[in-house]
DSSP file (Angstrom, degrees, kcal/mol; ACC not computed):
  #  RESIDUE AA STRUCTURE BP1 BP2  ACC     N-H-->O    O-->H-N    N-H-->O    O-->H-N    TCO  KAPPA ALPHA  PHI   PSI    X-CA   Y-CA   Z-CA
    1    1 A X     >        0   0    0      0, 0.0     4,-1.6     0, 0.0     3,-0.4   0.000 360.0 360.0 360.0 128.0    0.0    0.0    0.0
    2    2 A X  H  >  +     0   0    0      1,-0.2     4,-2.7     2,-0.2     5,-0.2   0.831 360.0  62.0 -64.3 -33.4    1.5    3.3   -1.1
    3    3 A X  H  > S+     0   0    0      1,-0.2     4,-2.6     2,-0.2    -1,-0.2   0.915 104.5  47.8 -59.5 -43.5    0.1    5.2    1.9
    4    4 A X  H  > S+     0   0    0     -3,-0.4     4,-2.5     2,-0.2    -1,-0.2   0.906 110.6  51.8 -65.1 -41.5    2.2    3.0    4.3
    5    5 A X  H  X S+     0   0    0     -4,-1.6     4,-2.1     1,-0.2    -2,-0.2   0.928 112.1  46.1 -60.0 -45.6    5.3    3.5    2.1
    6    6 A X  H  X S+     0   0    0     -4,-2.7     4,-2.6     2,-0.2    -2,-0.2   0.891 111.1  51.9 -66.2 -39.8    4.8    7.3    2.2
    7    7 A X  H  X S+     0   0    0     -4,-2.6     4,-2.4    -5,-0.2    -1,-0.2   0.903 109.9  49.6 -63.2 -40.1    4.2    7.2    6.0
    8    8 A X  H  X S+     0   0    0     -4,-2.5     4,-2.1     2,-0.2    -2,-0.2   0.893 110.5  50.2 -64.9 -39.3    7.4    5.3    6.5
    9    9 A X  H  X S+     0   0    0     -4,-2.1     4,-2.1     2,-0.2    -2,-0.2   0.918 109.8  50.7 -63.3 -43.0    9.3    7.8    4.3
   10   10 A X  H  X S+     0   0    0     -4,-2.6     4,-2.3     1,-0.2    -2,-0.2   0.927 110.2  49.4 -60.8 -44.4    7.9   10.6    6.3
   11   11 A X  H  X S+     0   0    0     -4,-2.4     4,-2.3     1,-0.2    -1,-0.2   0.872 107.3  56.1 -62.9 -36.2    9.0    8.9    9.6
   12   12 A X  H  X S+     0   0    0     -4,-2.1     4,-1.9     1,-0.2    -1,-0.2   0.923 110.6  43.6 -60.7 -44.3   12.4    8.4    8.1
   13   13 A X  H  X S+     0   0    0     -4,-2.1     4,-2.4     2,-0.2    -2,-0.2   0.820 110.6  54.8 -74.3 -30.2   12.8   12.2    7.4
   14   14 A X  H  X S+     0   0    0     -4,-2.3     4,-2.6     2,-0.2    -1,-0.2   0.893 108.2  50.3 -64.9 -38.2   11.3   13.0   10.8
   15   15 A X  H  X S+     0   0    0     -4,-2.3     4,-2.7     2,-0.2    -2,-0.2   0.903 109.7  49.9 -65.0 -40.8   14.1   10.8   12.3
   16   16 A X  H  X S+     0   0    0     -4,-1.9     4,-2.6     2,-0.2    -2,-0.2   0.917 111.1  49.8 -61.9 -42.6   16.7   12.6   10.2
   17   17 A X  H  X S+     0   0    0     -4,-2.4     4,-2.4     2,-0.2    -2,-0.2   0.926 111.1  49.1 -60.4 -46.1   15.2   15.9   11.5
   18   18 A X  H  X S+     0   0    0     -4,-2.6     4,-2.4     2,-0.2    -2,-0.2   0.919 112.0  48.1 -60.0 -46.1   15.4   14.6   15.1
   19   19 A X  H  X S+     0   0    0     -4,-2.7     4,-2.3     2,-0.2    -2,-0.2   0.897 110.1  52.2 -63.6 -41.1   19.0   13.5   14.6
   20   20 A X  H  X S+     0   0    0     -4,-2.6     4,-2.2     1,-0.2    -1,-0.2   0.926 110.9  47.6 -60.3 -45.7   20.0   16.8   13.1
   21   21 A X  H  X S+     0   0    0     -4,-2.4     4,-2.7     1,-0.2    -2,-0.2   0.909 109.3  54.5 -60.1 -43.1   18.5   18.6   16.1
   22   22 A X  H  X S+     0   0    0     -4,-2.4     4,-1.7     1,-0.2    -2,-0.2   0.917 109.3  46.8 -60.0 -45.3   20.3   16.3   18.5
   23   23 A X  H  X S+     0   0    0     -4,-2.3     4,-1.9     1,-0.2    -1,-0.2   0.910 113.0  49.4 -62.9 -42.2   23.6   17.1   16.9
   24   24 A X  H  X S+     0   0    0     -4,-2.2     4,-3.1     1,-0.2     5,-0.2   0.874 105.8  56.7 -67.6 -36.3   22.9   20.8   17.0
   25   25 A X  H  X S+     0   0    0     -4,-2.7     4,-2.6     1,-0.2    -1,-0.2   0.906 106.2  50.6 -60.2 -41.1   21.9   20.7   20.6
   26   26 A X  H  X S+     0   0    0     -4,-1.7     4,-1.2     2,-0.2    -1,-0.2   0.927 113.1  45.9 -61.6 -44.9   25.3   19.2   21.5
   27   27 A X  H  <>S+     0   0    0     -4,-1.9     5,-2.9     1,-0.2     3,-0.3   0.922 113.7  47.6 -65.3 -44.3   27.0   21.9   19.6
   28   28 A X  H ><5S+     0   0    0     -4,-3.1     3,-1.9     1,-0.2    -1,-0.2   0.892 108.3  55.2 -65.1 -38.6   24.9   24.7   21.1
   29   29 A X  H 3<5S+     0   0    0     -4,-2.6    -1,-0.2     1,-0.3    -2,-0.2   0.808 107.4  50.7 -63.2 -28.9   25.4   23.3   24.6
   30   30 A X  T 3<5S-     0   0    0     -4,-1.2    -1,-0.3    -3,-0.3    -2,-0.2   0.201 121.7-111.0 -91.7  15.0   29.1   23.5   24.0
   31   31 A X  T < 5S+     0   0    0     -3,-1.9     2,-0.8     1,-0.2    -3,-0.2   0.823  70.5 144.8  58.0  35.2   28.7   27.2   22.9
   32   32 A X      < +     0   0    0     -5,-2.9    -1,-0.2    -8,-0.1     3,-0.2  -0.892   9.7 157.4-103.9 104.9   29.5   26.3   19.3
   33   33 A X    >   +     0   0    0     -2,-0.8     3,-1.2     1,-0.1     4,-0.3   0.268  39.2 103.6-112.4   9.4   27.3   28.6   17.2
   34   34 A X  T 3  S+     0   0    0      1,-0.2     3,-0.3     2,-0.1     4,-0.2   0.829  84.1  43.9 -64.2 -33.4   29.3   28.6   14.0
   35   35 A X  T 3> S+     0   0    0      1,-0.2     4,-2.6    -3,-0.2    -1,-0.2   0.162  76.4 110.7-101.9  18.7   27.1   26.2   12.1
   36   36 A X  H <> S+     0   0    0     -3,-1.2     4,-2.5     1,-0.2     5,-0.2   0.909  80.0  48.2 -62.5 -42.7   23.7   27.6   13.1
   37   37 A X  H  > S+     0   0    0     -3,-0.3     4,-2.2    -4,-0.3    -1,-0.2   0.927 112.8  48.0 -64.6 -43.7   22.9   28.9    9.6
   38   38 A X  H  > S+     0   0    0     -4,-0.2     4,-2.3     2,-0.2    -1,-0.2   0.903 110.8  53.3 -60.6 -41.9   23.8   25.6    8.0
   39   39 A X  H  X S+     0   0    0     -4,-2.6     4,-2.4     1,-0.2    -2,-0.2   0.931 109.4  47.2 -58.5 -48.8   21.7   23.8   10.6
   40   40 A X  H  X S+     0   0    0     -4,-2.5     4,-2.4     1,-0.2    -1,-0.2   0.875 110.6  52.4 -64.9 -36.7   18.7   25.9    9.8
   41   41 A X  H  X S+     0   0    0     -4,-2.2     4,-2.1     2,-0.2    -1,-0.2   0.908 109.6  49.0 -64.5 -40.9   19.1   25.4    6.1
   42   42 A X  H  X S+     0   0    0     -4,-2.3     4,-2.3     2,-0.2    -2,-0.2   0.917 110.6  51.0 -63.7 -42.4   19.3   21.6    6.5
   43   43 A X  H  X S+     0   0    0     -4,-2.4     4,-2.7     1,-0.2    -2,-0.2   0.931 109.2  50.6 -59.1 -45.7   16.1   21.8    8.7
   44   44 A X  H  X S+     0   0    0     -4,-2.4     4,-2.1     1,-0.2    -1,-0.2   0.895 108.9  51.8 -61.0 -40.4   14.4   23.7    6.0
   45   45 A X  H  X S+     0   0    0     -4,-2.1     4,-1.8     2,-0.2    -1,-0.2   0.921 111.3  46.7 -62.0 -44.1   15.4   21.2    3.3
   46   46 A X  H  X S+     0   0    0     -4,-2.3     4,-2.5     1,-0.2    -2,-0.2   0.906 110.5  53.0 -65.1 -40.8   14.0   18.3    5.4
   47   47 A X  H  X S+     0   0    0     -4,-2.7     4,-2.5     1,-0.2    -1,-0.2   0.868 106.4  53.3 -63.2 -35.7   10.8   20.2    6.1
   48   48 A X  H  X S+     0   0    0     -4,-2.1     4,-2.2     2,-0.2    -1,-0.2   0.904 109.4  48.7 -64.3 -40.5   10.4   20.8    2.3
   49   49 A X  H  X S+     0   0    0     -4,-1.8     4,-2.5     2,-0.2    -2,-0.2   0.923 111.6  49.0 -64.3 -44.0   10.7   17.0    1.8
   50   50 A X  H  X S+     0   0    0     -4,-2.5     4,-2.6     1,-0.2    -2,-0.2   0.898 109.7  52.2 -63.1 -40.3    8.2   16.3    4.5
   51   51 A X  H  X S+     0   0    0     -4,-2.5     4,-2.0     2,-0.2    -1,-0.2   0.907 109.8  49.4 -61.7 -41.5    5.8   18.8    3.0
   52   52 A X  H  X S+     0   0    0     -4,-2.2     4,-2.3     2,-0.2    -2,-0.2   0.924 110.7  49.6 -62.8 -44.8    6.2   17.1   -0.4
   53   53 A X  H  X S+     0   0    0     -4,-2.5     4,-2.7     1,-0.2    -2,-0.2   0.905 108.6  53.5 -61.8 -41.0    5.5   13.7    1.2
   54   54 A X  H  X S+     0   0    0     -4,-2.6     4,-2.2     2,-0.2    -1,-0.2   0.903 108.5  49.4 -59.9 -41.1    2.4   15.1    3.0
   55   55 A X  H  X S+     0   0    0     -4,-2.0     4,-2.4     2,-0.2    -1,-0.2   0.907 111.4  49.2 -64.5 -41.1    1.1   16.3   -0.4
   56   56 A X  H  X S+     0   0    0     -4,-2.3     4,-2.9     2,-0.2    -2,-0.2   0.885 109.1  53.1 -64.3 -38.9    1.7   12.9   -1.9
   57   57 A X  H  X S+     0   0    0     -4,-2.7     4,-2.8     2,-0.2    -2,-0.2   0.922 109.6  48.1 -61.2 -44.3   -0.1   11.3    1.1
   58   58 A X  H  X S+     0   0    0     -4,-2.2     4,-2.6     2,-0.2    -2,-0.2   0.927 113.5  47.0 -62.6 -45.3   -3.1   13.5    0.5
   59   59 A X  H  X S+     0   0    0     -4,-2.4     4,-2.4     2,-0.2    -2,-0.2   0.923 113.7  48.0 -61.9 -45.1   -3.1   12.7   -3.2
   60   60 A X  H  X S+     0   0    0     -4,-2.9     4,-2.6     2,-0.2    -2,-0.2   0.912 111.8  49.8 -63.2 -43.3   -2.7    8.9   -2.6
   61   61 A X  H  X S+     0   0    0     -4,-2.8     4,-2.5    -5,-0.2     5,-0.2   0.930 110.7  49.5 -61.5 -45.7   -5.5    9.0    0.0
   62   62 A X  H  X S+     0   0    0     -4,-2.6     4,-2.5     1,-0.2    -2,-0.2   0.904 111.9  49.1 -60.4 -41.4   -7.8   10.8   -2.4
   63   63 A X  H  X S+     0   0    0     -4,-2.4     4,-2.0     2,-0.2    -1,-0.2   0.911 111.3  48.9 -63.7 -42.8   -7.0    8.3   -5.1
   64   64 A X  H  <>S+     0   0    0     -4,-2.6     5,-2.6     2,-0.2    -2,-0.2   0.879 112.8  47.5 -66.7 -37.7   -7.6    5.3   -2.8
   65   65 A X  H ><5S+     0   0    0     -4,-2.5     3,-1.3     3,-0.2    -2,-0.2   0.921 111.5  50.7 -67.4 -43.7  -11.0    6.8   -1.6
   66   66 A X  H 3<5S+     0   0    0     -4,-2.5    -2,-0.2     1,-0.3    -1,-0.2   0.845 112.9  46.0 -62.8 -33.8  -12.0    7.5   -5.3
   67   67 A X  T 3<5S-     0   0    0     -4,-2.0    -1,-0.3    -5,-0.2    -2,-0.2   0.397 108.6-125.6 -89.7   3.7  -11.2    3.9   -6.2
   68   68 A X  T < 5 -     0   0    0     -3,-1.3     2,-0.2     1,-0.2    -3,-0.2   0.889  38.7-169.3  53.4  42.2  -13.0    2.6   -3.2
   69   69 A X      < -     0   0    0     -5,-2.6     2,-0.3    -6,-0.1    -1,-0.2  -0.445  16.3-131.7 -67.6 127.7   -9.8    0.7   -2.2
   70   70 A X        -     0   0    0     -2,-0.2     2,-0.6    -3,-0.1    -1,-0.1  -0.615  16.0-145.4 -79.8 139.6  -10.4   -1.8    0.6
   71   71 A X        -     0   0    0     -2,-0.3    -1,-0.0     4,-0.0    -2,-0.0  -0.929  11.9-135.5-111.6 122.7   -7.9   -1.6    3.4
   72   72 A X     >  -     0   0    0     -2,-0.6     4,-2.4     1,-0.1     5,-0.2  -0.270  22.4-114.7 -70.9 160.2   -6.9   -4.9    5.1
   73   73 A X  H  > S+     0   0    0      1,-0.2     4,-2.2     2,-0.2     5,-0.1   0.831 119.0  56.3 -64.8 -30.7   -6.7   -5.1    8.9
   74   74 A X  H  > S+     0   0    0      2,-0.2     4,-2.0     1,-0.2    -1,-0.2   0.918 108.6  45.9 -65.9 -43.3   -3.0   -5.7    8.5
   75   75 A X  H  > S+     0   0    0      2,-0.2     4,-2.6     1,-0.2    -2,-0.2   0.887 110.8  53.4 -66.2 -38.7   -2.6   -2.4    6.5
   76   76 A X  H  X S+     0   0    0     -4,-2.4     4,-2.5     1,-0.2    -2,-0.2   0.918 109.4  48.5 -61.2 -42.8   -4.7   -0.6    9.1
   77   77 A X  H  X S+     0   0    0     -4,-2.2     4,-2.2     1,-0.2    -1,-0.2   0.893 111.0  50.6 -64.1 -39.4   -2.4   -1.8   11.8
   78   78 A X  H  X S+     0   0    0     -4,-2.0     4,-2.5     2,-0.2    -2,-0.2   0.905 110.4  49.2 -65.4 -41.5    0.6   -0.7    9.8
   79   79 A X  H  X S+     0   0    0     -4,-2.6     4,-2.5     2,-0.2    -2,-0.2   0.929 110.7  50.3 -63.2 -45.1   -0.9    2.8    9.3
   80   80 A X  H  X S+     0   0    0     -4,-2.5     4,-2.2     1,-0.2    -2,-0.2   0.899 110.9  49.3 -60.1 -40.6   -1.7    3.1   13.0
   81   81 A X  H  X S+     0   0    0     -4,-2.2     4,-2.5     2,-0.2    -1,-0.2   0.916 110.3  50.3 -65.7 -42.7    1.9    2.1   13.9
   82   82 A X  H  X S+     0   0    0     -4,-2.5     4,-2.4     1,-0.2    -2,-0.2   0.912 112.0  47.9 -60.0 -42.5    3.3    4.6   11.4
   83   83 A X  H  X S+     0   0    0     -4,-2.5     4,-2.4     2,-0.2    -1,-0.2   0.865 109.9  52.6 -67.9 -35.9    1.2    7.3   12.9
   84   84 A X  H  X S+     0   0    0     -4,-2.2     4,-1.9     2,-0.2    -2,-0.2   0.929 111.3  46.3 -63.7 -45.5    2.2    6.3   16.4
   85   85 A X  H  X S+     0   0    0     -4,-2.5     4,-2.4     1,-0.2    -2,-0.2   0.909 111.1  52.8 -63.3 -42.6    5.9    6.6   15.5
   86   86 A X  H  X S+     0   0    0     -4,-2.4     4,-2.8     1,-0.2     5,-0.2   0.928 107.7  51.3 -58.1 -46.1    5.3    9.9   13.8
   87   87 A X  H  X S+     0   0    0     -4,-2.4     4,-2.4     1,-0.2    -1,-0.2   0.883 108.7  51.5 -60.6 -39.1    3.6   11.3   16.9
   88   88 A X  H  X S+     0   0    0     -4,-1.9     4,-2.4     2,-0.2    -1,-0.2   0.941 112.1  45.8 -62.9 -47.5    6.6   10.2   19.0
   89   89 A X  H  X S+     0   0    0     -4,-2.4     4,-2.7     1,-0.2    -2,-0.2   0.919 112.3  50.7 -62.9 -43.1    9.1   11.9   16.7
   90   90 A X  H  X S+     0   0    0     -4,-2.8     4,-2.3     1,-0.2    -1,-0.2   0.922 110.9  49.0 -61.7 -44.0    6.9   15.1   16.5
   91   91 A X  H  X S+     0   0    0     -4,-2.4     4,-2.0    -5,-0.2    -1,-0.2   0.930 113.9  45.7 -60.3 -46.2    6.7   15.2   20.3
   92   92 A X  H  X S+     0   0    0     -4,-2.4     4,-2.4     1,-0.2    -2,-0.2   0.878 111.1  52.6 -66.6 -37.7   10.5   14.8   20.7
   93   93 A X  H  X S+     0   0    0     -4,-2.7     4,-2.7     2,-0.2    -1,-0.2   0.902 107.8  51.3 -65.4 -40.6   11.2   17.3   18.0
   94   94 A X  H  X S+     0   0    0     -4,-2.3     4,-2.0     2,-0.2    -1,-0.2   0.919 109.9  50.2 -62.0 -42.6    9.0   19.9   19.7
   95   95 A X  H  X S+     0   0    0     -4,-2.0     4,-1.8     1,-0.2    -2,-0.2   0.919 111.5  48.6 -60.2 -43.4   10.9   19.2   23.0
   96   96 A X  H  X S+     0   0    0     -4,-2.4     4,-2.9     1,-0.2    -2,-0.2   0.918 108.1  53.7 -62.6 -43.6   14.2   19.7   21.1
   97   97 A X  H  X S+     0   0    0     -4,-2.7     4,-2.8     1,-0.2    -1,-0.2   0.879 106.3  52.6 -61.0 -37.8   13.1   22.9   19.6
   98   98 A X  H  X S+     0   0    0     -4,-2.0     4,-2.2     2,-0.2    -1,-0.2   0.915 111.6  46.8 -63.0 -42.1   12.2   24.3   23.0
   99   99 A X  H  X S+     0   0    0     -4,-1.8     4,-2.5     2,-0.2    -2,-0.2   0.915 112.4  49.6 -65.3 -42.8   15.7   23.4   24.2
  100  100 A X  H  X S+     0   0    0     -4,-2.9     4,-2.5     2,-0.2     5,-0.2   0.930 111.5  48.2 -62.5 -46.0   17.3   25.0   21.1
  101  101 A X  H  X S+     0   0    0     -4,-2.8     4,-2.6     1,-0.2    -1,-0.2   0.904 111.2  51.8 -61.1 -41.2   15.3   28.2   21.5
  102  102 A X  H  X S+     0   0    0     -4,-2.2     4,-2.3    -5,-0.2    -2,-0.2   0.915 110.3  47.5 -62.2 -44.2   16.3   28.3   25.1
  103  103 A X  H  X S+     0   0    0     -4,-2.5     4,-2.2     2,-0.2    -2,-0.2   0.907 113.8  47.0 -64.8 -41.6   20.0   27.9   24.3
  104  104 A X  H  X S+     0   0    0     -4,-2.5     4,-2.6     2,-0.2    -2,-0.2   0.898 111.9  50.8 -67.1 -39.9   19.9   30.6   21.6
  105  105 A X  H  X S+     0   0    0     -4,-2.6     4,-2.5    -5,-0.2    -2,-0.2   0.903 109.2  51.5 -62.7 -41.3   17.9   32.9   23.9
  106  106 A X  H  X S+     0   0    0     -4,-2.3     4,-2.2     2,-0.2    -2,-0.2   0.920 110.8  48.0 -61.8 -44.5   20.5   32.4   26.6
  107  107 A X  H  X S+     0   0    0     -4,-2.2     4,-2.5     2,-0.2    -2,-0.2   0.925 110.4  51.9 -61.5 -44.9   23.3   33.3   24.1
  108  108 A X  H  X S+     0   0    0     -4,-2.6     4,-2.4     1,-0.2    -2,-0.2   0.919 110.0  48.7 -59.1 -44.4   21.4   36.4   23.0
  109  109 A X  H  X S+     0   0    0     -4,-2.5     4,-2.3     1,-0.2    -1,-0.2   0.884 110.3  51.5 -64.1 -38.3   21.1   37.5   26.6
  110  110 A X  H  X S+     0   0    0     -4,-2.2     4,-2.4     2,-0.2    -2,-0.2   0.906 110.2  48.9 -64.1 -41.3   24.8   36.9   27.3
  111  111 A X  H  X S+     0   0    0     -4,-2.5     4,-2.7     2,-0.2    -2,-0.2   0.914 110.7  50.2 -64.7 -42.9   25.7   39.0   24.2
  112  112 A X  H  X S+     0   0    0     -4,-2.4     4,-2.3     2,-0.2    -2,-0.2   0.915 110.8  49.7 -61.4 -42.9   23.4   41.8   25.3
  113  113 A X  H  X S+     0   0    0     -4,-2.3     4,-2.1     2,-0.2    -2,-0.2   0.917 111.5  48.6 -62.0 -43.7   25.0   41.8   28.8
  114  114 A X  H  X S+     0   0    0     -4,-2.4     4,-2.7     2,-0.2    -2,-0.2   0.915 110.6  50.9 -62.2 -43.3   28.5   41.9   27.2
  115  115 A X  H  X S+     0   0    0     -4,-2.7     4,-2.6     1,-0.2    -2,-0.2   0.900 110.0  49.5 -62.8 -40.3   27.5   44.8   24.9
  116  116 A X  H  X S+     0   0    0     -4,-2.3     4,-2.5     2,-0.2    -1,-0.2   0.900 111.1  50.3 -64.2 -39.5   26.1   46.7   27.9
  117  117 A X  H  X S+     0   0    0     -4,-2.1     4,-2.3     2,-0.2    -2,-0.2   0.918 111.7  47.1 -64.2 -44.2   29.3   46.1   29.8
  118  118 A X  H  X S+     0   0    0     -4,-2.7     4,-2.5     2,-0.2    -2,-0.2   0.913 111.9  50.9 -63.8 -42.9   31.4   47.3   26.9
  119  119 A X  H  X S+     0   0    0     -4,-2.6     4,-2.3     1,-0.2    -2,-0.2   0.917 110.9  48.8 -61.7 -43.0   29.3   50.3   26.5
  120  120 A X  H  X S+     0   0    0     -4,-2.5     4,-2.2     1,-0.2    -1,-0.2   0.896 110.9  50.0 -63.6 -39.8   29.6   51.1   30.2
  121  121 A X  H  X S+     0   0    0     -4,-2.3     4,-2.4     2,-0.2    -2,-0.2   0.888 109.7  51.3 -65.9 -38.8   33.4   50.7   30.0
  122  122 A X  H  X S+     0   0    0     -4,-2.5     4,-2.9     2,-0.2    -2,-0.2   0.912 109.4  49.8 -64.4 -41.9   33.6   53.0   27.0
  123  123 A X  H  X S+     0   0    0     -4,-2.3     4,-2.8     2,-0.2    -2,-0.2   0.916 111.0  49.7 -62.6 -41.4   31.6   55.7   28.8
  124  124 A X  H  X S+     0   0    0     -4,-2.2     4,-2.3     2,-0.2    -2,-0.2   0.919 112.3  47.4 -63.3 -42.3   33.9   55.3   31.8
  125  125 A X  H  X S+     0   0    0     -4,-2.4     4,-2.7     2,-0.2    -2,-0.2   0.908 112.1  50.1 -64.8 -41.8   36.9   55.7   29.6
  126  126 A X  H  X S+     0   0    0     -4,-2.9     4,-2.2     1,-0.2    -2,-0.2   0.922 112.0  48.0 -62.7 -43.8   35.4   58.7   27.8
  127  127 A X  H  X S+     0   0    0     -4,-2.8     4,-1.8     2,-0.2    -1,-0.2   0.887 111.9  49.7 -63.9 -39.1   34.7   60.3   31.1
  128  128 A X  H  X S+     0   0    0     -4,-2.3     4,-1.4    -5,-0.2    -2,-0.2   0.913 111.0  48.9 -65.5 -43.8   38.2   59.6   32.3
  129  129 A X  H  X S+     0   0    0     -4,-2.7     4,-1.0     1,-0.2    -2,-0.2   0.893 110.2  52.2 -63.6 -39.7   39.7   61.0   29.2
  130  130 A X  H  < S+     0   0    0     -4,-2.2     3,-0.3     1,-0.2    -1,-0.2   0.880 111.3  45.4 -66.3 -38.7   37.6   64.2   29.4
  131  131 A X  H  < S+     0   0    0     -4,-1.8    -1,-0.2     1,-0.2    -2,-0.2   0.735 111.6  51.8 -80.4 -21.2   38.6   64.9   33.0
  132  132 A X  H  <        0   0    0     -4,-1.4    -1,-0.2     1,-0.2    -2,-0.2   0.636 360.0 360.0 -89.7 -13.4   42.3   64.3   32.6
  133  133 A X     <        0   0    0     -4,-1.0    -1,-0.2    -3,-0.3    -2,-0.1   0.438 360.0 360.0 -94.6 360.0   42.7   66.6   29.6
């Protein structure tokens, strides 16, 4: 059944997405931010593939409904299992995204704090220079 094949493909790409996130989380946790843009581009590419698979799933489903295709209990069980696996990956990916956003937010706050510190030091230096001349 083509629907099962497509669902398995979708799960495969969700797993790739999950693995990509996992690798990036390790890098972000180690304060390695050099590859963030590459990471986001890879994510976008995987999401485009998943979107294409979703469109194919919709088309396949419509074709099967139009042809009154009977679905065996074995195929129904396979579809349910594919959907269960998909739900697990989606849940885990959402958890990862929350962690990634948190790490990036933390970095952003650290940079803002550093910039404020530098600005304060510059003002102090400017004030010192003005009073000594």
